[in-house]
N, C-alpha and C positions, 0 to 999 in steps of 0.2 A: 227566226229559229229560237226555240226555247233553250236557255242555258240552265244547267243543273249544277249545284254545288253539293257534294257529298262530304260531310264533316264527321269525323269519328274521334273518339278517345279510347285508346286500347292500352292495356297494361302489359299484356304478353303477346300481342299480335293477332289474336283470334278475331277481335272486333274489326281490326284494320282489314283483315282478309275478307270479312263480310262486306265492309264498305267498298273494297276494291271490286268485288264481284258485282255489287249493285251498280257501281260506276261503269263497269264494262258492259253490263246489260243496257244501261242508258245509252252508251256510245253505240252499241250494236243496233239500237232503235233510232239512230240518227240524231241523238241529242248531245250537243257539245257538253261534256261533263268534266268537272274538276273534282278530284278526290284529294282531301288533305286532312292532316291531323288538326284537331280543334285548337291546339296551342298556336298553330300557324295559319289558321283559317282567315280568309279575307271577309270583309263585311258582306252580309247576305244581300244587301241592296244592289250589288253588282251582278246578281243572278236572278233568273225568273222563278226558280224553284229550288228548295233546299231539302236535303235529307240529312238528318242529324242522328248519330248513334253513339251509344256509350256502352262500355263493359259495365256490368253490375258486380260490385264487390261488397259483401256484407250488407246487401240491400241498398247500396248507394251508387249513384252515377259517379263516374270519374270527374274530378274537379274541373278539368279543362272543358269537358262537354257541358257540365252544368253552368259554368261561367259563360260559355258561348251562348247558351240558351238564354241566360239572363241578359247579357250585354246586347244581344241582337233581337230581343223580344219584339221591339217595335217593327223592325224590318221583317221578321218572321211572320208577324200578324198580317202583313200586307202582301204575302205571296204564298203559293202552295207550299206547304211544309209538312214533312212526315218525320216521325221519330221512331227509333228502334233502340232496343237494349238487348245485350247479349249476356246470357247467364240466367240462371245458374247452370251447373253441370249435373250430370247424373242420369241414370237410365230411366227413372220414373217420369212418365208423361205429365204427371201433375206438377212437376217443376216448372212447366211453362206458365202456370198460373201465378207466376211471381208478381208481386205487387209493384206498382210504380212508386218510386221514392216520393215522399211527401212534398218536397220542394219542387220536384219536376211536375207532379200532379197539379200543384197550386199554380205554377207558371202556365201549364197547359190550359187551365181554366181561365186565367187572366188573358192569355193571348188568343184563346179560341181554337186551340189545337186538340186533336185527338191524342189520347195517351199513347205512349210508345207501344209498338209491336214488340213482343218478347220472343227472342229466339234462344234456344238452348245453347249453352256455351261449350267451350273446349278447355280442358285443363290437362295440359301436356307437362309431365314431370320435367322434361328437358328444358322447358321454357318457364317453369314456375319461378316466381320472384317473391322473396320473403319467406319467412319460416312457416307461416300459416299455409300459404299456397303449396310450399314444398311438402308439408306434412299431409295436407288433404290430397295432393296429387298422387299419393301412394295408396289411396283407399278406393272405395266404390264410386266416388265422384270423379275419378280420373278418367280421361278419355275425351274423344271428340264426339259430342252429341249434337253438333249443328246439323240441322235438316236443310241441306242445300236446295232440295225441291221446294220447300216452304219459303225459304229466303228468296229464291229466284221468282217464285210465283208472286210473292208480295211486290218485288221490284217490277215485275211485268205489269201488275195492276197500276202501279204508279206511272210507268212509261205509257201505258195505254191512256191513262187519264191526261197525260201531257201532250201526246201526239194524236190521240183519237184513233181513227182507222187508217192513219197515214203511215203505219209502220213499214219499214223497208220490206220488199218481197223476200220470201224465204225465212222470215223471222217467226 
């Protein structure tokens, strides 16, 4: 049975919620899945596949996710691995064309991974941390712009690749 590790770094909880939804979909498809914060994540070599995601702030991945990608690069290169990033926020569809941070792009090239899938983010004033997030969360960028259909469709593609046509009935 294919085991999956979903690792995330989230500053205000939105990326964690994406990771949890992806993890639940994997479990629903019969894949034993562990979802954990990057700071606490086990070695990738203990799993058959890895999904790693980070919140994007000011064009950068969260330090814990970037460190995990760096530390685990040899093991990630030897198993199916997918990356995602959450952010920016805002109503404009062009926000999804967010660039991959330079160090993440470089590591992807070194490891042989595709660059991260980008999902729109969520900036909730009640969860905003820091003066900049608090200030921005009062403007046009405030709100939940995550596209759950897109997120779950992406996760479904991964699950299908891992289990093939052997998904549980009713899925």
